[in-house]
All heavy atoms as an XYZ file, in Angstrom:
864
protein
N     -22.183    -31.177     68.293
C     -23.051    -30.654     69.326
C     -22.976    -31.562     70.550
O     -23.061    -32.770     70.434
C     -24.482    -30.567     68.796
C     -25.462    -30.040     69.787
S     -25.226    -28.300     70.089
C     -26.840    -27.699     69.880
N     -22.812    -30.964     71.679
C     -22.707    -31.722     72.918
C     -24.039    -32.391     73.248
O     -25.098    -31.793     73.106
C     -22.315    -30.785     74.064
O     -22.325    -31.474     75.280
N     -23.960    -33.621     73.682
C     -25.165    -34.342     74.088
C     -25.304    -34.360     75.603
O     -26.243    -34.940     76.121
C     -25.140    -35.787     73.556
O     -23.978    -36.443     74.057
C     -25.147    -35.806     72.038
N     -24.360    -33.729     76.299
C     -24.433    -33.685     77.753
C     -25.559    -32.763     78.206
O     -25.746    -31.680     77.661
C     -23.124    -33.161     78.353
C     -22.084    -34.202     78.519
C     -21.144    -34.421     77.527
C     -22.026    -34.968     79.655
C     -20.177    -35.381     77.661
C     -21.056    -35.924     79.808
C     -20.130    -36.142     78.813
N     -26.270    -33.195     79.203
C     -27.232    -32.355     79.904
C     -26.541    -31.992     81.211
O     -26.585    -32.752     82.179
C     -28.532    -33.122     80.132
C     -29.536    -32.360     80.976
O     -29.261    -31.206     81.374
O     -30.602    -32.920     81.250
N     -25.842    -30.867     81.222
C     -25.014    -30.514     82.371
C     -25.825    -30.270     83.638
O     -25.354    -30.552     84.726
C     -24.121    -29.322     82.032
C     -23.007    -29.710     81.128
N     -23.143    -29.690     79.763
C     -21.763    -30.170     81.385
C     -22.022    -30.100     79.219
N     -21.167    -30.403     80.167
N     -27.039    -29.765     83.494
C     -27.889    -29.562     84.673
C     -28.161    -30.911     85.354
O     -28.011    -31.052     86.568
C     -29.192    -28.868     84.276
C     -30.030    -28.441     85.433
C     -31.224    -27.613     84.958
C     -31.992    -27.073     86.137
N     -33.091    -26.208     85.715
N     -28.526    -31.915     84.575
C     -28.761    -33.254     85.129
C     -27.456    -33.882     85.613
O     -27.441    -34.577     86.635
C     -29.405    -34.165     84.090
O     -30.696    -33.722     83.791
N     -26.362    -33.644     84.884
C     -25.067    -34.184     85.294
C     -24.682    -33.660     86.672
O     -24.270    -34.434     87.544
C     -23.992    -33.828     84.270
C     -22.571    -34.300     84.582
C     -22.493    -35.816     84.666
C     -21.609    -33.767     83.533
N     -24.840    -32.358     86.902
C     -24.531    -31.771     88.207
C     -25.401    -32.407     89.281
O     -24.916    -32.788     90.351
C     -24.730    -30.237     88.172
C     -23.668    -29.579     87.301
C     -24.725    -29.650     89.580
C     -23.959    -28.120     86.972
N     -26.685    -32.531     89.006
C     -27.606    -33.132     89.972
C     -27.222    -34.585     90.257
O     -27.175    -35.002     91.411
C     -29.043    -33.057     89.444
C     -30.071    -33.621     90.403
C     -31.487    -33.525     89.844
O     -31.738    -32.904     88.819
N     -32.422    -34.151     90.535
N     -26.929    -35.338     89.220
C     -26.546    -36.745     89.404
C     -25.248    -36.879     90.184
O     -25.125    -37.765     91.055
C     -26.419    -37.445     88.052
C     -27.745    -37.654     87.381
O     -28.795    -37.636     88.012
N     -27.714    -37.822     86.072
N     -24.269    -36.044     89.892
C     -23.008    -36.094     90.636
C     -23.243    -35.804     92.111
O     -22.713    -36.507     92.984
C     -21.990    -35.117     90.047
C     -21.392    -35.516     88.714
C     -20.605    -34.361     88.107
C     -20.507    -36.744     88.858
N     -24.038    -34.772     92.390
C     -24.338    -34.452     93.788
C     -25.059    -35.603     94.483
O     -24.739    -35.953     95.620
C     -25.151    -33.161     93.886
C     -24.286    -31.931     93.736
O     -23.133    -31.910     94.151
N     -24.840    -30.888     93.141
N     -26.020    -36.210     93.800
C     -26.741    -37.347     94.376
C     -25.809    -38.550     94.577
O     -25.857    -39.209     95.612
C     -27.913    -37.744     93.482
C     -29.051    -36.747     93.496
C     -30.121    -37.034     92.446
O     -30.027    -38.059     91.723
O     -31.056    -36.216     92.341
N     -24.967    -38.816     93.585
C     -24.055    -39.960     93.684
C     -23.007    -39.774     94.766
O     -22.524    -40.763     95.333
C     -23.381    -40.222     92.338
C     -24.360    -40.708     91.289
O     -25.423    -41.243     91.590
N     -24.016    -40.500     90.038
N     -22.657    -38.548     95.057
C     -21.650    -38.281     96.088
C     -22.244    -38.163     97.492
O     -21.503    -38.093     98.467
C     -20.866    -37.012     95.749
C     -19.893    -37.146     94.580
C     -19.329    -35.786     94.204
C     -18.780    -38.127     94.912
N     -23.572    -38.155     97.604
C     -24.213    -37.979     98.914
C     -23.760    -39.038     99.917
O     -23.414    -38.706    101.060
C     -25.732    -37.982     98.774
N     -23.743    -40.285     99.526
C     -23.332    -41.338    100.468
C     -21.846    -41.227    100.796
O     -21.429    -41.512    101.925
C     -23.646    -42.730     99.909
O     -22.904    -42.967     98.724
N     -21.035    -40.785     99.842
C     -19.607    -40.587    100.093
C     -19.399    -39.448    101.091
O     -18.545    -39.538    101.976
C     -18.879    -40.298     98.777
C     -17.390    -40.207     98.917
C     -16.638    -41.321     99.270
C     -16.732    -39.012     98.687
C     -15.264    -41.245     99.407
C     -15.362    -38.920     98.813
C     -14.619    -40.040     99.181
N     -20.203    -38.393    100.959
C     -20.125    -37.285    101.920
C     -20.421    -37.779    103.336
O     -19.786    -37.339    104.288
C     -21.097    -36.171    101.541
C     -20.647    -35.325    100.402
C     -21.595    -34.122    100.194
N     -21.282    -33.478     98.950
C     -21.890    -33.719     97.794
N     -22.887    -34.582     97.727
N     -21.524    -33.096     96.697
N     -21.401    -38.673    103.451
C     -21.750    -39.224    104.770
C     -20.667    -40.168    105.283
O     -20.361    -40.182    106.466
C     -23.097    -39.949    104.701
C     -24.266    -39.017    104.556
C     -25.583    -39.774    104.473
C     -26.721    -38.804    104.231
N     -27.997    -39.482    104.046
N     -20.100    -40.962    104.393
C     -19.076    -41.933    104.791
C     -17.737    -41.271    105.119
O     -16.979    -41.782    105.941
C     -18.879    -42.972    103.682
N     -17.451    -40.159    104.449
C     -16.166    -39.472    104.609
C     -16.379    -37.981    104.909
O     -15.905    -37.112    104.178
C     -15.325    -39.642    103.340
C     -14.934    -41.058    103.030
C     -13.996    -41.610    104.092
O     -13.078    -40.929    104.538
N     -14.248    -42.832    104.516
N     -17.064    -37.673    106.015
C     -17.417    -36.268    106.262
C     -16.202    -35.360    106.459
O     -16.209    -34.211    106.010
C     -18.289    -36.326    107.519
C     -17.913    -37.605    108.187
C     -17.557    -38.552    107.073
N     -15.167    -35.858    107.119
C     -13.996    -34.998    107.344
C     -13.267    -34.701    106.036
O     -12.860    -33.562    105.792
C     -13.052    -35.644    108.349
C     -13.610    -35.662    109.761
C     -12.677    -36.318    110.756
O     -11.465    -36.432    110.482
O     -13.167    -36.719    111.822
N     -13.112    -35.721    105.205
C     -12.436    -35.516    103.921
C     -13.233    -34.554    103.047
O     -12.664    -33.644    102.420
C     -12.240    -36.843    103.198
N     -14.548    -34.739    102.997
C     -15.372    -33.871    102.162
C     -15.447    -32.457    102.729
O     -15.460    -31.483    101.969
C     -16.767    -34.473    101.983
C     -16.756    -35.745    101.135
S     -15.995    -35.525     99.500
C     -17.205    -34.483     98.713
N     -15.459    -32.324    104.055
C     -15.431    -30.992    104.658
C     -14.104    -30.308    104.338
O     -14.067    -29.100    104.055
C     -15.643    -31.075    106.161
N     -13.031    -31.076    104.353
C     -11.727    -30.531    103.997
C     -11.686    -30.071    102.552
O     -11.153    -29.001    102.245
N     -12.251    -30.880    101.664
C     -12.305    -30.498    100.245
C     -13.133    -29.231    100.074
O     -12.751    -28.321     99.336
C     -12.874    -31.641     99.400
C     -12.913    -31.326     97.931
C     -11.770    -31.432     97.154
C     -14.087    -30.917     97.322
C     -11.798    -31.127     95.796
C     -14.126    -30.619     95.968
C     -12.979    -30.721     95.205
N     -14.254    -29.180    100.770
C     -15.113    -27.995    100.688
C     -14.414    -26.746    101.210
O     -14.522    -25.671    100.622
N     -13.680    -26.894    102.322
C     -12.942    -25.759    102.878
C     -11.840    -25.309    101.925
O     -11.610    -24.103    101.751
C     -12.362    -26.121    104.238
N     -11.159    -26.268    101.304
C     -10.124    -25.931    100.331
C     -10.727    -25.171     99.153
O     -10.201    -24.132     98.722
C      -9.418    -27.193     99.845
C      -8.386    -27.008     98.733
C      -7.252    -26.100     99.171
C      -7.852    -28.368     98.298
N     -11.835    -25.667     98.627
C     -12.498    -25.006     97.502
C     -12.924    -23.590     97.877
O     -12.696    -22.643     97.116
C     -13.707    -25.826     97.046
N     -13.528    -23.435     99.052
C     -13.996    -22.124     99.493
C     -12.830    -21.147     99.622
O     -12.902    -20.007     99.154
C     -14.740    -22.253    100.828
C     -15.324    -20.963    101.322
C     -16.102    -21.168    102.612
C     -16.673    -19.848    103.102
N     -17.433    -20.011    104.341
N     -11.739    -21.593    100.224
C     -10.577    -20.723    100.403
C      -9.915    -20.398     99.069
O      -9.544    -19.245     98.809
C      -9.569    -21.389    101.345
N      -9.769    -21.389     98.212
C      -9.089    -21.179     96.933
C      -9.882    -20.272     96.006
O      -9.296    -19.505     95.234
C      -8.826    -22.522     96.250
N     -11.203    -20.344     96.066
C     -12.042    -19.614     95.110
C     -12.536    -18.259     95.629
O     -13.200    -17.529     94.899
C     -13.240    -20.485     94.704
C     -12.838    -21.802     94.046
S     -11.703    -21.624     92.661
C     -12.831    -21.119     91.390
N     -12.187    -17.893     96.858
C     -12.638    -16.623     97.426
C     -11.969    -15.447     96.724
O     -10.846    -15.552     96.222
C     -12.326    -16.585     98.922
N     -12.680    -14.325     96.697
C     -12.082    -13.092     96.180
C     -10.808    -12.791     96.954
O     -10.746    -12.960     98.165
C     -13.049    -11.917     96.360
C     -14.001    -11.734     95.195
O     -13.582    -11.937     94.047
O     -15.160    -11.377     95.455
N      -9.821    -12.355     96.258
C      -8.548    -11.948     96.853
C      -7.845    -11.051     95.857
O      -8.482    -10.225     95.208
N      -6.550    -11.234     95.690
C      -5.821    -10.475     94.681
C      -6.380    -10.781     93.294
O      -6.351     -9.944     92.393
C      -4.331    -10.809     94.752
N      -6.908    -11.993     93.125
C      -7.595    -12.403     91.897
C      -9.066    -12.569     92.256
O      -9.398    -13.197     93.273
C      -7.017    -13.723     91.346
C      -5.533    -13.552     91.021
C      -7.797    -14.188     90.120
C      -4.834    -14.845     90.668
N      -9.946    -12.042     91.430
C     -11.376    -12.116     91.723
C     -11.884    -13.558     91.638
O     -11.300    -14.399     90.941
C     -12.171    -11.247     90.736
O     -12.189    -11.845     89.448
N     -12.988    -13.808     92.322
C     -13.618    -15.133     92.272
C     -13.997    -15.489     90.835
O     -13.865    -16.639     90.419
C     -14.841    -15.173     93.184
N     -14.455    -14.511     90.055
C     -14.828    -14.775     88.666
C     -13.616    -15.228     87.855
O     -13.694    -16.190     87.094
C     -15.474    -13.547     88.030
C     -16.017    -13.851     86.634
C     -16.793    -12.707     86.023
N     -15.910    -11.664     85.576
C     -15.900    -10.410     86.052
N     -16.744    -10.057     86.997
N     -15.069     -9.514     85.583
N     -12.490    -14.565     88.036
C     -11.293    -14.960     87.294
C     -10.780    -16.322     87.752
O     -10.287    -17.106     86.941
C     -10.217    -13.877     87.399
C     -10.557    -12.680     86.584
N     -11.091    -11.535     87.124
C     -10.486    -12.463     85.248
C     -11.322    -10.660     86.167
N     -10.980    -11.200     85.012
N     -10.937    -16.623     89.024
C     -10.551    -17.945     89.514
C     -11.448    -19.025     88.913
O     -10.978    -20.106     88.553
C     -10.598    -17.989     91.045
C      -9.495    -17.163     91.692
C      -9.608    -17.187     93.201
C      -8.498    -16.379     93.844
N      -8.551    -16.451     95.320
N     -12.735    -18.741     88.761
C     -13.645    -19.703     88.126
C     -13.286    -19.904     86.659
O     -13.384    -21.020     86.138
C     -15.105    -19.264     88.261
C     -15.709    -19.472     89.626
C     -15.899    -20.933     90.012
O     -15.802    -21.845     89.153
O     -16.149    -21.173     91.204
N     -12.885    -18.827     85.982
C     -12.436    -18.975     84.594
C     -11.220    -19.895     84.522
O     -11.125    -20.748     83.644
C     -12.115    -17.602     83.986
C     -13.320    -16.757     83.596
C     -12.908    -15.298     83.385
C     -14.005    -17.316     82.359
N     -10.287    -19.732     85.468
C      -9.113    -20.613     85.494
C      -9.520    -22.057     85.787
O      -9.020    -22.990     85.148
C      -8.109    -20.131     86.550
C      -7.364    -18.876     86.152
S      -6.053    -18.474     87.325
C      -6.951    -17.501     88.514
N     -10.424    -22.231     86.738
C     -10.869    -23.580     87.089
C     -11.548    -24.248     85.893
O     -11.317    -25.434     85.618
C     -11.817    -23.532     88.290
N     -12.368    -23.501     85.177
C     -13.023    -24.065     84.004
C     -12.003    -24.399     82.926
O     -12.102    -25.450     82.279
C     -14.092    -23.112     83.458
C     -14.833    -23.601     82.214
C     -15.479    -24.971     82.432
C     -15.860    -22.574     81.782
N     -11.016    -23.545     82.738
C      -9.968    -23.825     81.749
C      -9.255    -25.136     82.079
O      -8.999    -25.957     81.189
C      -8.968    -22.669     81.690
N      -8.982    -25.347     83.340
C      -8.345    -26.605     83.750
C      -9.293    -27.771     83.498
O      -8.889    -28.807     82.972
C      -7.901    -26.539     85.222
C      -6.762    -25.521     85.368
C      -7.483    -27.917     85.731
C      -6.448    -25.133     86.802
N     -10.566    -27.606     83.847
C     -11.555    -28.661     83.599
C     -11.666    -29.020     82.126
O     -11.760    -30.196     81.766
N     -11.628    -28.011     81.263
C     -11.709    -28.260     79.823
C     -10.476    -29.015     79.344
O     -10.586    -30.017     78.641
C     -11.890    -26.930     79.053
C     -13.307    -26.380     79.296
C     -11.620    -27.113     77.560
C     -13.512    -24.954     78.846
N      -9.300    -28.539     79.735
C      -8.072    -29.178     79.247
C      -7.830    -30.537     79.886
O      -7.110    -31.358     79.320
C      -6.846    -28.263     79.426
O      -6.695    -27.938     80.809
C      -6.997    -26.995     78.588
N      -8.465    -30.795     81.026
C      -8.382    -32.120     81.660
C      -9.541    -33.022     81.234
O      -9.648    -34.154     81.691
C      -8.361    -31.987     83.188
C      -7.093    -31.350     83.720
C      -5.884    -32.214     83.452
O      -5.863    -33.394     83.760
N      -4.863    -31.623     82.845
N     -10.418    -32.500     80.393
C     -11.537    -33.246     79.809
C     -12.521    -33.766     80.865
O     -12.891    -34.936     80.890
C     -11.009    -34.374     78.931
C     -10.083    -33.855     77.864
C      -9.457    -34.959     77.050
N      -8.364    -34.378     76.262
C      -7.221    -34.980     76.050
N      -6.999    -36.178     76.521
N      -6.294    -34.393     75.353
N     -12.954    -32.847     81.725
C     -13.852    -33.188     82.833
C     -15.218    -32.538     82.616
O     -15.406    -31.354     82.866
C     -13.235    -32.718     84.154
S     -14.296    -33.002     85.587
N     -16.191    -33.333     82.177
C     -17.535    -32.815     81.920
C     -18.207    -32.297     83.185
O     -18.914    -31.282     83.144
C     -18.400    -33.898     81.273
O     -17.887    -34.218     79.998
N     -18.007    -32.979     84.297
C     -18.576    -32.499     85.559
C     -18.024    -31.137     85.937
O     -18.762    -30.245     86.363
N     -16.717    -30.965     85.765
C     -16.080    -29.677     86.052
C     -16.676    -28.587     85.171
O     -16.925    -27.467     85.636
C     -14.572    -29.750     85.816
S     -13.714    -30.916     86.873
N     -16.901    -28.904     83.910
C     -17.491    -27.934     82.993
C     -18.847    -27.485     83.523
O     -19.126    -26.288     83.618
C     -17.598    -28.506     81.565
C     -16.194    -28.647     80.954
C     -18.497    -27.638     80.681
C     -16.129    -29.420     79.653
N     -19.690    -28.425     83.913
C     -21.013    -28.072     84.423
C     -20.953    -27.199     85.669
O     -21.576    -26.132     85.729
N     -20.195    -27.623     86.670
C     -20.128    -26.878     87.931
C     -19.543    -25.479     87.731
O     -20.060    -24.502     88.280
C     -19.306    -27.641     88.978
C     -20.052    -28.762     89.634
C     -19.778    -30.073     89.302
C     -21.028    -28.521     90.595
C     -20.455    -31.130     89.910
C     -21.717    -29.557     91.213
C     -21.432    -30.867     90.864
N     -18.478    -25.356     86.941
C     -17.811    -24.063     86.809
C     -18.555    -23.119     85.862
O     -18.565    -21.908     86.094
C     -16.344    -24.246     86.434
C     -15.571    -24.896     87.534
N     -15.341    -24.285     88.755
C     -15.009    -26.123     87.627
C     -14.658    -25.110     89.537
N     -14.447    -26.237     88.872
N     -19.214    -23.640     84.835
C     -20.049    -22.775     83.994
C     -21.191    -22.213     84.833
O     -21.492    -21.014     84.766
C     -20.572    -23.530     82.753
C     -21.709    -22.767     82.080
C     -19.445    -23.775     81.763
N     -21.802    -23.044     85.642
C     -22.887    -22.585     86.512
C     -22.389    -21.475     87.446
O     -23.044    -20.446     87.618
C     -23.441    -23.767     87.315
C     -24.619    -23.427     88.194
C     -25.133    -24.661     88.902
C     -26.262    -24.302     89.851
N     -26.735    -25.468     90.599
N     -21.214    -21.677     88.027
C     -20.642    -20.664     88.923
C     -20.332    -19.371     88.167
O     -20.544    -18.269     88.693
C     -19.385    -21.200     89.598
N     -19.831    -19.494     86.945
C     -19.513    -18.296     86.167
C     -20.760    -17.475     85.866
O     -20.724    -16.240     85.911
C     -18.780    -18.679     84.878
C     -17.311    -19.037     85.090
C     -16.744    -19.734     83.854
C     -16.497    -17.807     85.451
N     -21.861    -18.137     85.575
C     -23.121    -17.399     85.375
C     -23.481    -16.664     86.664
O     -23.842    -15.488     86.629
C     -24.251    -18.346     84.975
C     -24.279    -18.663     83.517
N     -24.413    -17.714     82.538
C     -24.197    -19.854     82.867
C     -24.423    -18.283     81.352
N     -24.285    -19.592     81.517
N     -23.371    -17.343     87.790
C     -23.711    -16.738     89.086
C     -22.834    -15.524     89.371
O     -23.292    -14.539     89.962
C     -23.568    -17.788     90.190
C     -23.907    -17.301     91.587
C     -23.796    -18.405     92.647
N     -22.623    -19.229     92.553
C     -21.396    -18.898     92.990
N     -21.190    -17.728     93.541
N     -20.377    -19.735     92.871
N     -21.576    -15.571     88.939
C     -20.626    -14.492     89.211
C     -20.646    -13.380     88.157
O     -19.847    -12.459     88.215
C     -19.215    -15.076     89.330
C     -18.986    -15.959     90.556
C     -17.660    -16.700     90.433
C     -19.036    -15.130     91.840
N     -21.551    -13.481     87.200
C     -21.704    -12.416     86.222
C     -20.681    -12.406     85.104
O     -20.431    -11.361     84.490
N     -20.105    -13.547     84.811
C     -19.151    -13.647     83.706
C     -19.857    -13.303     82.401
O     -21.003    -13.688     82.185
C     -18.598    -15.074     83.642
S     -17.376    -15.342     82.347
N     -19.160    -12.580     81.547
C     -19.739    -12.242     80.247
C     -19.397    -13.319     79.220
O     -18.437    -14.082     79.389
C     -19.205    -10.892     79.737
O     -17.810    -11.027     79.437
C     -19.440     -9.781     80.749
N     -20.167    -13.347     78.172
C     -19.898    -14.283     77.081
C     -18.518    -14.006     76.470
O     -17.792    -14.932     76.119
C     -21.007    -14.174     76.030
C     -20.821    -14.980     74.768
C     -21.256    -16.404     74.960
N     -21.021    -17.188     73.769
C     -21.860    -18.084     73.301
N     -23.008    -18.310     73.916
N     -21.564    -18.788     72.241
N     -18.144    -12.735     76.375
C     -16.836    -12.372     75.813
C     -15.695    -12.910     76.675
O     -14.718    -13.457     76.149
C     -16.728    -10.859     75.654
N     -15.811    -12.775     77.995
C     -14.779    -13.318     78.900
C     -14.693    -14.832     78.741
O     -13.598    -15.403     78.667
C     -15.104    -12.981     80.359
C     -14.968    -11.528     80.706
C     -15.502    -11.193     82.086
O     -16.549    -11.750     82.496
O     -14.862    -10.370     82.758
N     -15.853    -15.450     78.706
C     -15.937    -16.906     78.570
C     -15.269    -17.371     77.278
O     -14.450    -18.293     77.276
C     -17.426    -17.294     78.613
C     -17.712    -18.748     78.475
C     -17.447    -19.630     79.507
C     -18.280    -19.244     77.310
C     -17.730    -20.976     79.375
C     -18.571    -20.584     77.173
C     -18.298    -21.458     78.218
N     -15.586    -16.719     76.183
C     -15.026    -17.127     74.888
C     -13.522    -16.871     74.802
O     -12.795    -17.664     74.198
C     -15.774    -16.428     73.755
C     -17.176    -16.980     73.582
C     -18.004    -16.241     72.546
O     -17.641    -15.092     72.178
O     -19.028    -16.809     72.111
N     -13.030    -15.799     75.415
C     -11.585    -15.565     75.427
C     -10.867    -16.667     76.198
O      -9.797    -17.129     75.795
C     -11.248    -14.195     76.014
C     -11.495    -13.065     75.048
C     -10.972    -11.736     75.544
O     -10.005    -11.708     76.339
O     -11.529    -10.704     75.127
N     -11.449    -17.097     77.322
C     -10.868    -18.200     78.081
C     -10.848    -19.470     77.236
O      -9.862    -20.212     77.234
C     -11.671    -18.403     79.375
C     -11.229    -19.579     80.232
S     -11.996    -21.170     79.795
C     -13.719    -20.810     79.859
N     -11.926    -19.705     76.470
C     -11.964    -20.880     75.601
C     -10.857    -20.834     74.553
O     -10.241    -21.860     74.240
C     -13.326    -21.012     74.914
C     -14.511    -21.338     75.818
C     -15.795    -21.343     74.988
C     -14.325    -22.648     76.544
N     -10.579    -19.643     74.017
C      -9.503    -19.508     73.032
C      -8.155    -19.892     73.635
O      -7.341    -20.560     72.987
C      -9.467    -18.083     72.481
N      -7.918    -19.517     74.880
C      -6.670    -19.892     75.554
C      -6.628    -21.410     75.753
O      -5.583    -22.041     75.554
C      -6.504    -19.141     76.892
C      -5.277    -19.643     77.662
C      -6.407    -17.639     76.656
N      -7.756    -21.995     76.114
C      -7.812    -23.459     76.273
C      -7.422    -24.159     74.977
O      -6.640    -25.121     74.996
C      -9.223    -23.909     76.672
S      -9.706    -23.465     78.329
N      -7.966    -23.704     73.867
C      -7.670    -24.324     72.581
C      -6.199    -24.120     72.225
O      -5.531    -25.044     71.758
C      -8.610    -23.781     71.476
C      -8.200    -24.302     70.110
C     -10.064    -24.167     71.800
N      -5.687    -22.921     72.484
C      -4.267    -22.654     72.239
C      -3.387    -23.623     73.025
O      -2.447    -24.208     72.479
C      -3.957    -21.201     72.612
C      -2.492    -20.903     72.807
C      -1.571    -21.078     71.770
C      -2.025    -20.439     74.031
C      -0.231    -20.803     71.960
C      -0.693    -20.159     74.215
C       0.216    -20.338     73.179
O       1.541    -20.067     73.373
N      -3.701    -23.831     74.289
C      -2.860    -24.668     75.155
C      -3.158    -26.157     75.015
O      -2.285    -26.983     75.222
C      -3.019    -24.252     76.628
C      -2.539    -22.841     76.922
S      -0.787    -22.568     76.539
C      -0.024    -23.609     77.765
N      -4.393    -26.515     74.658
C      -4.785    -27.918     74.644
C      -5.067    -28.519     73.283
O      -5.378    -29.708     73.190
N      -5.012    -27.714     72.223
C      -5.193    -28.233     70.877
C      -6.592    -28.763     70.599
O      -7.585    -28.341     71.194
N      -6.642    -29.719     69.672
C      -7.912    -30.284     69.216
C      -8.784    -30.866     70.315
O      -9.994    -30.599     70.344
N      -8.214    -31.663     71.257
C      -9.067    -32.182     72.325
C      -9.715    -31.073     73.154
O     -10.886    -31.177     73.523
C      -8.099    -33.025     73.169
C      -7.075    -33.489     72.181
C      -6.881    -32.296     71.269
N      -8.970    -30.009     73.416
C      -9.548    -28.893     74.160
C     -10.651    -28.212     73.350
O     -11.639    -27.743     73.914
C      -8.471    -27.891     74.554
N     -10.486    -28.179     72.030
C     -11.523    -27.604     71.174
C     -12.831    -28.380     71.302
O     -13.915    -27.790     71.339
C     -11.052    -27.567     69.719
C     -12.022    -26.976     68.705
C     -12.356    -25.528     69.029
C     -11.433    -27.099     67.299
N     -12.732    -29.708     71.382
C     -13.940    -30.526     71.517
C     -14.642    -30.232     72.841
O     -15.876    -30.145     72.908
C     -13.609    -32.017     71.422
C     -12.954    -32.440     70.106
S     -13.912    -32.022     68.640
C     -12.957    -30.641     67.982
N     -13.881    -30.059     73.922
C     -14.474    -29.743     75.216
C     -14.900    -28.281     75.303
O     -15.810    -27.937     76.060
C     -13.551    -30.163     76.357
C     -13.668    -31.655     76.596
C     -12.938    -32.555     75.837
C     -14.556    -32.153     77.536
C     -13.072    -33.922     76.017
C     -14.706    -33.512     77.730
C     -13.961    -34.393     76.961
O     -14.122    -35.742     77.146
N     -14.273    -27.410     74.505
C     -14.745    -26.033     74.413
C     -16.152    -26.014     73.808
O     -17.018    -25.249     74.252
C     -13.783    -25.194     73.574
N     -16.380    -26.868     72.815
C     -17.723    -26.976     72.229
C     -18.726    -27.428     73.290
O     -19.853    -26.918     73.362
C     -17.709    -27.948     71.055
N     -18.324    -28.376     74.123
C     -19.193    -28.830     75.208
C     -19.464    -27.691     76.188
O     -20.597    -27.500     76.644
C     -18.548    -30.012     75.937
C     -19.392    -30.539     77.069
C     -18.748    -31.697     77.799
O     -18.064    -32.533     77.165
O     -18.951    -31.775     79.026
N     -18.437    -26.925     76.504
C     -18.589    -25.799     77.428
C     -19.524    -24.738     76.847
O     -20.329    -24.148     77.582
C     -17.224    -25.201     77.766
N     -19.426    -24.492     75.547
C     -20.340    -23.534     74.908
C     -21.793    -23.991     75.022
O     -22.691    -23.184     75.293
C     -19.956    -23.343     73.440
C     -18.725    -22.476     73.200
C     -18.177    -22.695     71.805
C     -19.057    -21.001     73.447
N     -22.021    -25.270     74.819
C     -23.385    -25.800     74.968
C     -23.857    -25.657     76.411
O     -25.007    -25.279     76.660
C     -23.434    -27.260     74.518
N     -22.972    -25.944     77.361
C     -23.325    -25.800     78.780
C     -23.626    -24.346     79.108
O     -24.548    -24.052     79.875
C     -22.196    -26.330     79.656
N     -22.840    -23.421     78.539
C     -23.064    -21.989     78.769
C     -24.506    -21.621     78.403
O     -25.188    -20.937     79.157
C     -22.066    -21.170     77.944
C     -22.237    -19.697     78.080
C     -22.967    -18.887     77.256
C     -21.697    -18.858     79.096
N     -22.893    -17.583     77.698
C     -22.129    -17.543     78.809
C     -20.889    -19.081     80.204
C     -21.773    -16.465     79.629
C     -20.532    -18.009     81.001
C     -20.973    -16.716     80.713
N     -24.947    -22.102     77.256
C     -26.298    -21.795     76.800
C     -27.356    -22.462     77.687
O     -28.332    -21.827     78.089
C     -26.497    -22.226     75.353
C     -25.642    -21.462     74.358
C     -25.935    -19.963     74.354
O     -27.112    -19.576     74.524
O     -24.971    -19.191     74.197
N     -27.156    -23.731     77.978
C     -28.178    -24.493     78.713
C     -28.274    -24.094     80.180
O     -29.336    -24.213     80.791
C     -27.890    -25.985     78.607
C     -28.123    -26.516     77.210
C     -27.778    -27.990     77.114
C     -27.892    -28.477     75.683
N     -27.401    -29.845     75.527
N     -27.171    -23.614     80.770
C     -27.169    -23.273     82.189
C     -27.378    -21.785     82.439
O     -27.366    -21.344     83.584
C     -25.867    -23.728     82.844
C     -25.653    -25.240     82.884
C     -24.254    -25.576     83.389
C     -26.716    -25.922     83.741
N     -27.577    -21.015     81.379
C     -27.815    -19.585     81.542
C     -29.082    -19.349     82.362
O     -30.078    -20.060     82.182
C     -27.940    -18.906     80.183
N     -29.028    -18.375     83.254
C     -30.238    -18.079     84.037
C     -31.356    -17.607     83.122
O     -31.108    -16.978     82.078
C     -29.802    -16.955     84.980
C     -28.361    -16.728     84.758
C     -27.915    -17.519     83.583
N     -32.563    -17.917     83.514
C     -33.728    -17.481     82.736
C     -33.827    -15.964     82.794
O     -33.584    -15.354     83.838
C     -34.994    -18.109     83.304
N     -34.151    -15.336     81.659
C     -34.309    -13.871     81.650
C     -35.406    -13.441     82.618
O     -36.413    -14.127     82.765
C     -34.693    -13.540     80.214
C     -34.543    -14.794     79.424
C     -34.434    -15.933     80.378
N     -35.173    -12.305     83.235
C     -36.145    -11.805     84.231
C     -37.074    -10.810     83.621
O     -36.878    -10.123     82.729
C     -35.413    -11.167     85.430
C     -36.398    -10.673     86.463
C     -34.438    -12.137     86.034
């Protein structure tokens, strides 16, 4: 069971990067522009791009990436079935280590789910 609190991790990362954003505004604006352009709807939907980004985050073993991209996937209406199929591809391509981060991603999926209305 994952012990990460992805909601707090996202908040802490944003807080920790605040001074870097101020010190390097052009670099961070460039990164933000790149992210916005890369993740925009196009021939591939934004949701599918987020699934790819999360798959890369899982196989690269990045807990912060897992938190940010799971949160985005919820916002974009990703289904649990889509999410789990992407996890299966991660495990296929990344083996046992990817399986461990898939477990972390599953925990994040549950913890970052929007509250029922």
